[in-house]
C-alpha positions as a printed NumPy array, in Angstrom:
array([[-14.704, -48.758,   3.112],
       [-17.74 , -51.009,   3.633],
       [-17.268, -54.442,   4.986],
       [-18.277, -57.687,   3.041],
       [-20.316, -59.987,   4.409],
       [-19.76 , -63.873,   3.107],
       [-23.086, -65.273,   3.626],
       [-24.886, -62.469,   2.097],
       [-22.75 , -63.088,  -1.441],
       [-24.933, -65.713,  -3.977],
       [-23.504, -66.118,  -7.332],
       [-26.094, -65.407,  -9.871],
       [-28.576, -68.238, -11.245],
       [-27.303, -70.541,  -8.198],
       [-29.313, -71.624,  -5.212],
       [-28.014, -72.562,  -2.114],
       [-31.496, -73.165,  -0.829],
       [-32.157, -76.981,   0.575],
       [-27.947, -78.167,  -0.032],
       [-26.525, -79.066,   2.668],
       [-22.714, -79.396,   2.909],
       [-21.53 , -82.204,   3.724],
       [-18.346, -81.476,   5.008],
       [-16.282, -78.074,   6.34 ],
       [-14.619, -76.232,   3.565],
       [-10.897, -77.133,   2.795],
       [ -7.943, -74.671,   4.14 ],
       [ -7.081, -74.088,   0.832],
       [-10.646, -72.95 ,  -0.517],
       [-11.02 , -70.563,   3.028],
       [ -6.897, -69.292,   2.344],
       [ -8.488, -68.594,  -1.489],
       [-11.594, -66.523,  -0.165],
       [ -9.513, -64.698,   1.82 ],
       [ -7.136, -63.596,  -1.25 ],
       [-10.307, -62.782,  -2.616],
       [-11.937, -60.55 ,  -0.418],
       [ -8.518, -58.671,   0.368],
       [ -8.003, -58.026,  -3.878],
       [-11.521, -56.928,  -3.974],
       [-11.374, -54.246,  -1.351],
       [ -8.163, -53.413,  -2.721],
       [ -9.641, -52.593,  -6.106],
       [-12.835, -50.691,  -4.647],
       [-10.819, -48.688,  -2.809],
       [ -8.948, -47.379,  -5.296],
       [-10.817, -47.469,  -8.089],
       [-14.192, -47.325,  -6.85 ],
       [-14.447, -45.358,  -3.99 ],
       [-13.767, -41.216,  -4.425],
       [-10.273, -40.099,  -3.413],
       [ -9.815, -37.745,  -0.726],
       [ -8.882, -34.151,  -1.99 ],
       [ -5.428, -32.729,  -0.1  ],
       [ -5.942, -29.479,   2.1  ],
       [ -3.195, -26.778,   1.2  ],
       [ -1.833, -23.846,   3.577],
       [ -2.201, -20.516,   1.428],
       [ -1.544, -16.759,   1.731],
       [ -4.22 , -14.111,   0.456],
       [ -2.157, -11.89 ,  -1.112],
       [ -2.455,  -8.323,  -0.01 ],
       [ -0.195,  -4.833,  -0.685],
       [  2.145,  -4.076,   2.442],
       [  5.569,  -3.036,   2.314],
       [  9.405,  -4.154,   3.137],
       [ 12.022,  -2.621,   5.101],
       [ 15.759,  -4.332,   5.021],
       [ 17.444,  -2.877,   8.831],
       [ 20.692,  -3.228,  10.532],
       [ 19.656,  -3.16 ,  14.28 ],
       [ 22.64 ,  -2.083,  16.315],
       [ 23.215,  -1.646,  19.999],
       [ 24.441,   1.85 ,  20.891],
       [ 25.595,   4.634,  23.04 ],
       [ 24.366,   8.376,  23.733],
       [ 26.516,  10.943,  23.404],
       [ 27.233,  14.191,  23.609],
       [ 27.864,  16.514,  20.027],
       [ 29.86 ,  18.797,  22.444],
       [ 32.002,  17.535,  24.462],
       [ 35.083,  19.279,  26.104],
       [ 37.851,  18.035,  27.927],
       [ 39.755,  20.579,  30.376],
       [ 42.838,  19.725,  30.807],
       [ 46.337,  20.661,  32.513],
       [ 49.975,  20.364,  31.563],
       [ 51.548,  21.311,  34.834],
       [ 52.359,  18.989,  37.776],
       [ 51.221,  21.696,  40.353],
       [ 49.393,  20.435,  43.409],
       [ 45.835,  21.01 ,  42.884],
       [ 44.624,  23.949,  45.772],
       [ 41.095,  24.165,  45.157],
       [ 38.186,  22.662,  43.533],
       [ 35.638,  25.195,  42.92 ],
       [ 33.242,  23.021,  40.845],
       [ 31.209,  19.213,  40.768],
       [ 29.332,  16.981,  39.024],
       [ 26.058,  18.278,  37.476],
       [ 26.816,  22.231,  38.09 ],
       [ 26.708,  23.97 ,  34.707],
       [ 29.021,  26.97 ,  33.899],
       [ 30.183,  29.283,  31.301],
       [ 32.812,  29.922,  28.898],
       [ 35.315,  31.517,  31.368],
       [ 34.068,  30.13 ,  34.498],
       [ 36.832,  28.824,  37.254],
       [ 36.345,  25.782,  38.094],
       [ 40.023,  24.791,  40.19 ],
       [ 43.357,  26.735,  40.979],
       [ 46.838,  25.145,  41.19 ],
       [ 49.27 ,  25.828,  43.927],
       [ 51.349,  28.749,  42.119],
       [ 53.7  ,  30.203,  45.273],
       [ 56.615,  28.914,  43.569],
       [ 56.005,  29.913,  40.322],
       [ 55.598,  33.684,  41.362],
       [ 58.87 ,  33.411,  43.132],
       [ 60.285,  32.07 ,  40.076],
       [ 58.952,  34.761,  37.782],
       [ 59.784,  37.69 ,  40.605],
       [ 63.759,  36.169,  40.501],
       [ 64.028,  35.87 ,  36.423],
       [ 62.302,  39.081,  36.292],
       [ 65.172,  41.1  ,  38.444],
       [ 68.014,  38.864,  37.086],
       [ 66.679,  40.   ,  33.58 ],
       [ 66.857,  43.173,  34.574],
       [ 70.482,  43.288,  35.422],
       [ 71.602,  41.421,  32.42 ],
       [ 69.839,  44.02 ,  30.243],
       [ 71.24 ,  47.014,  31.855],
       [ 74.774,  45.318,  31.352],
       [ 74.337,  44.34 ,  27.935],
       [ 73.326,  48.352,  27.399],
       [ 76.159,  49.241,  28.71 ],
       [ 78.716,  46.712,  26.807],
       [ 76.501,  47.59 ,  23.627],
       [ 76.757,  51.477,  24.528],
       [ 80.978,  51.017,  24.658],
       [ 81.197,  48.724,  21.553],
       [ 79.703,  51.06 ,  19.581],
       [ 81.398,  53.709,  20.235],
       [ 84.736,  51.925,  19.815],
       [ 83.386,  50.897,  16.146],
       [ 82.305,  54.603,  15.019],
       [ 85.963,  55.612,  16.208],
       [ 87.823,  53.058,  14.299],
       [ 85.419,  53.691,  11.337],
       [ 86.165,  57.158,  11.052],
       [ 89.942,  56.778,  11.685],
       [ 89.93 ,  54.324,   8.381],
       [ 87.389,  56.497,   6.209],
       [ 89.123,  59.754,   7.07 ],
       [ 92.728,  57.945,   6.621],
       [ 94.069,  59.833,  10.691],
       [ 95.117,  56.908,  12.16 ],
       [ 98.265,  57.659,  13.555],
       [100.403,  55.156,  12.902],
       [ 99.781,  54.604,   9.213],
       [100.519,  58.387,   8.906],
       [103.88 ,  58.265,  11.104],
       [104.303,  54.851,   8.19 ],
       [103.847,  57.444,   5.689],
       [105.878,  59.725,   6.42 ],
       [109.026,  57.217,   7.217],
       [108.006,  55.894,   4.142],
       [107.774,  59.438,   2.028],
       [111.448,  60.213,   3.769],
       [113.209,  56.389,   3.106],
       [111.884,  57.339,  -0.959],
       [113.65 ,  61.146,  -0.572],
       [116.812,  59.32 ,   0.836],
       [116.626,  56.166,  -1.694],
       [116.377,  58.853,  -4.885],
       [119.634,  60.74 ,  -3.612],
       [121.342,  58.251,  -2.924],
       [120.577,  56.238,  -5.906],
       [121.299,  59.746,  -8.09 ],
       [124.735,  59.599,  -6.463],
       [125.612,  56.294,  -6.825],
       [124.705,  56.119, -10.771],
       [126.862,  59.598, -10.713],
       [130.139,  58.033,  -9.456],
       [129.352,  55.19 , -11.264],
       [129.871,  56.919, -14.631],
       [133.394,  57.915, -12.631],
       [134.584,  55.147, -11.783],
       [133.877,  53.937, -15.762],
       [135.824,  56.518, -16.484],
       [138.871,  55.87 , -14.001],
       [138.048,  58.628, -12.197],
       [137.604,  57.395,  -9.153],
       [138.168,  54.305,  -6.984],
       [136.703,  51.236,  -6.791],
       [136.744,  51.293,  -2.549],
       [135.135,  54.877,  -3.371],
       [132.505,  53.677,  -5.33 ],
       [131.861,  50.733,  -2.83 ],
       [131.325,  53.743,   0.311],
       [128.652,  54.929,  -2.25 ],
       [127.198,  52.003,  -3.106],
       [126.682,  50.531,   1.077],
       [125.257,  54.134,   1.74 ],
       [122.548,  53.574,  -1.518],
       [121.893,  49.827,  -0.299],
       [121.331,  51.052,   3.101],
       [118.945,  53.995,   2.049],
       [117.308,  51.051,  -0.382],
       [116.87 ,  48.772,   2.681],
       [115.5  ,  51.459,   4.654],
       [112.81 ,  52.502,   1.798],
       [111.663,  48.506,   1.714],
       [111.105,  48.54 ,   5.595],
       [109.283,  51.557,   5.523],
       [107.005,  50.004,   2.952],
       [106.469,  46.564,   5.35 ],
       [106.026,  49.061,   8.121],
       [102.863,  50.955,   6.721],
       [101.634,  47.909,   5.086],
       [101.662,  46.034,   8.697],
       [100.175,  49.46 ,  10.027],
       [ 97.281,  49.085,   7.613],
       [ 96.81 ,  45.562,   8.78 ],
       [ 96.398,  46.745,  11.95 ],
       [ 94.137,  49.285,  11.407],
       [ 92.168,  46.79 ,   9.473],
       [ 91.968,  44.552,  12.336],
       [ 90.871,  46.947,  14.897],
       [ 87.943,  47.724,  12.427],
       [ 86.826,  43.849,  12.195],
       [ 87.63 ,  43.674,  16.004],
       [ 85.597,  46.301,  16.825],
       [ 82.96 ,  46.062,  14.668],
       [ 82.545,  42.425,  15.193],
       [ 82.557,  43.296,  19.691],
       [ 79.834,  45.646,  18.352],
       [ 78.019,  42.85 ,  16.784],
       [ 78.144,  40.735,  19.561],
       [ 76.968,  43.791,  21.728],
       [ 74.067,  43.831,  20.013],
       [ 73.24 ,  40.295,  19.426],
       [ 73.604,  40.236,  23.582],
       [ 71.422,  43.112,  24.227],
       [ 68.56 ,  41.479,  21.382],
       [ 68.883,  38.311,  23.353],
       [ 64.843,  38.041,  24.802],
       [ 65.68 ,  34.355,  26.35 ],
       [ 65.343,  35.266,  29.755],
       [ 62.215,  37.653,  29.024],
       [ 60.551,  34.479,  26.887],
       [ 61.296,  32.028,  29.354],
       [ 59.286,  34.454,  31.818],
       [ 56.904,  34.92 ,  29.534],
       [ 55.972,  31.289,  29.838],
       [ 56.395,  30.935,  33.435],
       [ 53.583,  34.189,  33.725],
       [ 51.603,  31.637,  31.375],
       [ 52.261,  29.22 ,  33.343],
       [ 50.884,  31.146,  36.519],
       [ 47.661,  31.981,  34.151],
       [ 47.231,  28.129,  33.66 ],
       [ 47.348,  27.404,  37.04 ],
       [ 43.997,  28.873,  36.92 ],
       [ 41.563,  26.134,  35.334],
       [ 39.002,  27.868,  33.5  ],
       [ 35.878,  26.186,  31.283],
       [ 36.385,  26.512,  27.93 ],
       [ 32.821,  25.657,  26.538],
       [ 29.321,  26.367,  28.025],
       [ 28.012,  23.439,  29.551],
       [ 27.292,  20.582,  32.174],
       [ 30.211,  19.356,  34.322],
       [ 29.912,  15.43 ,  33.614],
       [ 33.474,  14.551,  35.713],
       [ 35.675,  15.472,  37.682],
       [ 39.173,  14.492,  38.602],
       [ 40.976,  17.2  ,  39.917],
       [ 41.365,  16.313,  43.709],
       [ 43.104,  18.793,  46.068],
       [ 46.817,  17.942,  46.468],
       [ 47.229,  16.011,  43.624],
       [ 49.135,  16.992,  40.609],
       [ 47.037,  19.195,  38.443],
       [ 48.619,  17.477,  35.023],
       [ 45.846,  15.424,  32.743],
       [ 42.18 ,  16.141,  32.171],
       [ 40.826,  17.747,  35.238],
       [ 37.306,  18.536,  33.662],
       [ 34.502,  16.885,  31.045],
       [ 32.108,  19.182,  30.447],
       [ 28.81 ,  18.2  ,  27.953],
       [ 26.408,  20.362,  26.644],
       [ 23.654,  17.616,  27.411],
       [ 21.21 ,  19.185,  25.063],
       [ 22.755,  18.456,  22.228],
       [ 23.056,  14.837,  21.981],
       [ 24.076,  12.111,  19.808],
       [ 24.326,   8.31 ,  19.17 ],
       [ 27.503,   6.029,  18.193],
       [ 26.884,   2.848,  16.777],
       [ 29.304,  -0.188,  15.977],
       [ 28.479,  -1.286,  12.472],
       [ 30.062,  -4.479,  11.31 ],
       [ 31.669,  -5.421,   8.093],
       [ 29.144,  -7.129,   6.479],
       [ 26.755,  -4.524,   7.06 ],
       [ 28.494,  -0.876,   6.102],
       [ 28.194,  -1.519,   2.503],
       [ 24.19 ,  -0.898,   3.122],
       [ 24.557,   1.928,   6.227],
       [ 24.53 ,   5.079,   4.177],
       [ 24.33 ,   9.04 ,   5.383],
       [ 21.12 ,  10.149,   5.286],
       [ 18.913,   6.713,   6.313],
       [ 16.255,   6.785,   8.591],
       [ 16.82 ,   5.079,  11.769],
       [ 14.515,   4.078,  14.788],
       [ 15.526,   4.482,  18.424],
       [ 14.511,   3.057,  21.508],
       [ 16.149,   2.978,  25.344],
       [ 14.96 ,   1.402,  28.222],
       [ 14.225,   4.386,  29.93 ],
       [ 11.762,   5.327,  27.344],
       [  9.551,   1.797,  26.939],
       [  8.362,   1.538,  23.899],
       [  8.247,   4.639,  22.653],
       [ 10.016,   5.024,  19.5  ],
       [ 12.161,   8.11 ,  18.745],
       [ 12.794,   8.876,  14.991],
       [ 17.034,   9.483,  13.465],
       [ 19.28 ,  10.045,  11.044],
       [ 22.639,   8.563,   9.898],
       [ 24.844,  11.742,  10.389],
       [ 27.877,  10.068,   9.572],
       [ 29.952,   6.836,   9.119],
       [ 33.844,   6.441,  10.133],
       [ 35.959,   5.758,   6.862],
       [ 37.947,   3.493,   8.413],
       [ 37.462,   0.725,  10.864],
       [ 38.223,   0.052,  14.34 ],
       [ 39.356,  -3.141,  15.202],
       [ 37.827,  -4.414,  18.801],
       [ 34.904,  -5.827,  20.029],
       [ 31.419,  -4.854,  18.962],
       [ 28.047,  -5.852,  19.759],
       [ 25.585,  -6.004,  16.715],
       [ 22.237,  -7.966,  16.182],
       [ 20.698,  -9.576,  13.084],
       [ 18.398,  -7.73 ,  10.439],
       [ 14.716,  -6.85 ,  10.706],
       [ 12.481,  -7.55 ,   7.794],
       [  9.105,  -6.122,   7.581],
       [  6.705,  -6.546,  10.617],
       [  9.011,  -9.989,  11.599],
       [ 12.198,  -9.96 ,  13.322],
       [ 15.056, -11.683,  14.312],
       [ 17.619, -10.978,  16.441],
       [ 20.686, -12.105,  18.029],
       [ 23.015, -10.381,  19.672],
       [ 26.721, -11.598,  20.818],
       [ 30.53 ,  -9.773,  20.353],
       [ 32.832, -10.338,  17.392],
       [ 36.728,  -9.343,  16.826],
       [ 35.857,  -8.253,  13.383],
       [ 36.827,  -4.748,  12.362],
       [ 33.715,  -2.447,  12.76 ],
       [ 32.522,   0.933,  11.785],
       [ 30.953,   3.897,  13.566],
       [ 28.47 ,   5.95 ,  12.617],
       [ 26.845,   8.769,  14.517],
       [ 22.596,   9.105,  14.706],
       [ 21.032,  12.284,  15.205],
       [ 18.008,  12.07 ,  17.048],
       [ 15.485,  14.235,  15.808],
       [ 13.23 ,  14.567,  18.966],
       [ 15.174,  14.413,  22.244],
       [ 13.459,  13.345,  25.327],
       [ 14.664,  14.176,  28.977],
       [ 14.757,  10.474,  30.233],
       [ 17.137,  10.049,  27.247],
       [ 20.6  ,  10.817,  28.884],
       [ 24.099,  10.837,  27.863],
       [ 26.047,   7.162,  28.617],
       [ 22.668,   5.313,  27.848],
       [ 22.649,   2.416,  26.162],
       [ 20.154,   2.616,  22.987],
       [ 18.654,   0.429,  20.517],
       [ 18.886,   1.498,  17.198],
       [ 16.926,  -0.02 ,  14.201],
       [ 18.767,   1.104,  10.825],
       [ 16.396,   1.428,   7.906],
       [ 18.478,   0.406,   4.941],
       [ 15.82 ,   0.009,   2.388],
       [ 12.039,   0.776,   2.547],
       [  9.025,  -0.227,  -0.365],
       [  5.777,   0.479,   0.472],
       [  2.279,  -0.543,  -1.324],
       [  4.099,  -3.802,  -3.349],
       [  2.39 ,  -7.424,  -3.02 ],
       [  5.084,  -9.613,  -1.126],
       [  5.263, -13.293,  -0.408],
       [  7.724, -15.462,   1.272],
       [ 10.69 , -16.63 ,  -0.91 ],
       [  9.669, -20.066,   0.07 ],
       [  6.665, -19.269,  -2.384],
       [  8.438, -19.132,  -5.171],
       [  9.19 , -21.53 ,  -8.109],
       [ 12.694, -21.309,  -9.566],
       [ 12.56 , -22.14 , -12.983],
       [ 15.448, -22.469, -15.287],
       [ 15.104, -19.296, -16.652],
       [ 11.758, -17.312, -14.876],
       [ 10.136, -17.738, -12.031],
       [  6.528, -18.007, -10.529],
       [  3.862, -19.29 ,  -8.326],
       [  1.135, -21.601,  -7.815],
       [ -2.414, -19.806,  -6.188],
       [ -5.193, -21.754,  -5.7  ],
       [ -8.497, -20.731,  -7.941],
       [-11.719, -22.104,  -7.201],
       [-12.583, -24.872,  -8.915],
       [-16.383, -26.009,  -9.322],
       [-19.825, -24.507,  -7.195],
       [-19.288, -26.613,  -4.596],
       [-17.646, -24.986,  -1.511],
       [-13.742, -24.998,  -0.486],
       [-12.894, -26.832,  -4.124],
       [ -9.791, -25.047,  -5.987],
       [ -7.318, -26.02 ,  -8.606],
       [ -3.426, -24.518,  -8.757],
       [ -2.465, -22.633, -11.265],
       [  0.904, -21.394, -12.195],
       [  1.438, -17.936, -12.158],
       [  5.148, -16.382, -13.511],
       [  5.838, -13.208, -11.585],
       [  8.786, -10.614, -11.442],
       [ 10.686, -10.283,  -8.281],
       [ 11.821,  -6.669,  -6.625],
       [ 13.259,  -5.662,  -3.377],
       [ 14.449,  -9.01 ,  -1.587],
       [ 14.717,  -9.307,   2.322],
       [ 15.079, -12.252,   4.358],
       [ 11.925, -13.594,   4.908],
       [  9.629, -11.695,   1.851],
       [ 10.115, -10.872,  -2.3  ],
       [  8.752,  -8.398,  -3.922],
       [  6.02 ,  -9.8  ,  -6.631],
       [  4.519,  -8.484,  -9.842],
       [  2.892, -10.371, -13.146],
       [  0.024, -10.378, -14.811],
       [ -3.026, -11.552, -12.56 ],
       [ -1.024, -10.921,  -9.29 ],
       [ -3.574,  -8.943,  -7.587],
       [ -5.495,  -8.591,  -4.013],
       [ -7.21 , -11.48 ,  -2.449],
       [ -5.953, -14.789,  -4.771],
       [ -4.788, -17.134,  -2.58 ],
       [ -0.982, -18.321,  -2.804],
       [  0.341, -21.5  ,  -2.277],
       [  2.663, -21.083,   0.86 ],
       [  4.989, -24.338,   0.013],
       [  4.45 , -25.276,  -3.641],
       [  7.315, -27.984,  -3.691],
       [  4.427, -30.761,  -2.847],
       [  1.783, -29.735,  -5.597],
       [  1.924, -29.019,  -9.291],
       [ -0.404, -27.133, -12.159],
       [ -4.132, -28.491, -12.635],
       [ -3.985, -30.172,  -8.83 ],
       [ -7.403, -29.658,  -6.918],
       [ -7.002, -29.031,  -3.666],
       [ -8.767, -27.525,  -0.743],
       [ -7.903, -24.453,   1.307],
       [ -7.053, -25.189,   5.043],
       [ -9.332, -23.62 ,   7.598],
       [-11.874, -22.229,   5.042]])
C-alpha cells in the first residue's frame, strides 16, 4: 500500500502559500488526523487495491489402477514332507545317513538293536510248535471219543441201555404174569374158593413184580441220561480241543515280533532330502527319527488375521519376496485357506493400495487362519525354512480414474469433486467448478471415480474443504 505524505495533501481551492502558522497544532488535531489517515488506508486496501488470488494444490487427472492387498510374513515349506518315526524302544545301533543326503523310498536310514528280539522270536516259535503238537494230539483223541459215543447213540448200541432194556422187558413179562395170577385169585377169593391169606401171598408176588418193573423203567431212563451226558461231554471236549488247536494267539504274537524285527530296519518311505536327523546311536529308537522333504516342490504358509480373512480367497494372485533374492518379485497364487482358526501369535502387516504402501508389523494374539501360497517360478536361493514377504492381491482394477479420498466432496445424496478450469487469457487464472461423480472401487487412500466431464488432464482440487465453486484461484507450481 502507498504511503501518504501529509505535507502534500492540499484541500481543493485553498492555498497555504504566504500563510504562516502562528502555533503548533494541538494533540487533538494530531489524533484526528492520525485516525483519518488509518481509516483512509483501510478503505484503500479493502476497496480500492486489488485482492491477492488464492493458490491451490491440484492433481492432474489421469488413468491408473487401484490395488487392494494384504501383506503378511510367511515361511517357505516343502509340499512333500515325511516324518520317519518308530514306536520301538530298542536302542539305535547304527545311523546310515546325515542331513543333506538324498534318498529314495526303501533306502535304509538306520538300524535298531534287534538281538534280544531275535532270541524272543526263536523261543516263542519253539513254544508255539510244542503247543500246537499237543493240541493236535488232544484234538484227535477228543474227536475219536466223540465219534464213538455218537455212533453208539445213533445205533442204540450202548451196553448199559441194552442191559436196562432187557431187564425192563423181563420185568414187564413177570409183571404181566403176576398180574394175571393175582386177578384170577382175586376172583377165587371173591367166590370164597381161597382164603384171604392165600390171596395176600399172591398179592405180595404181584407187588414185587410191579416194583421190579418200575425199577427197570427208572434204570433205563438213567442209562439213557448217562449216555446223553457222555455224548455231550465228548462233544464239549471235542469242541474245546478244536478251539485250542485253532488258537493262533501265539503265532500272532510271533508275527508281531517279526514285524518289530522288520521295523528295526528304518527305511525311507519317500524320495527326497534328509532335512532333520534325530536318531542318535545308543538312544531309544522311538519317536520321529528323520525328516525327508522334497526341496524342489515348495509352498509358502502365511497367517491371515481375522479382519482380512473374508477378503482372502483361493486363486488370488500374490507377490513374493525374500531377503535371499533381494528385490526380485516372484509370482504366486493362493492355493488353500484353512477353514478354522488357530489361536496363537501371528505376524501380519497392514494393507497396501496402488503405489503407496503403509506397513506396520507386530504380533497379535487374535485367532489366525493359515493360507498356503503356490510359487509359480522358484529360485535356487529360495530355501525351505526361509522367511518371506507375501503381498496378496485381494482386489485390482486398471485403466480407471482415481482420486484421493480427501478430494471427494460428500453431499447429502451425492458426491462430487472440485476442478480448476482456466479463466481468462492471463496465465495461471482458474475458476473452481463442481463436477458430480460416481464412485467405484476404494482402497485405503484412493477412490475410483467416473461421470460426465471426467477425463485426462483436468485439475482436481486436492483439498476442497477450504474452497467453493466459482472461486478464482491459481494453481501452485504453474
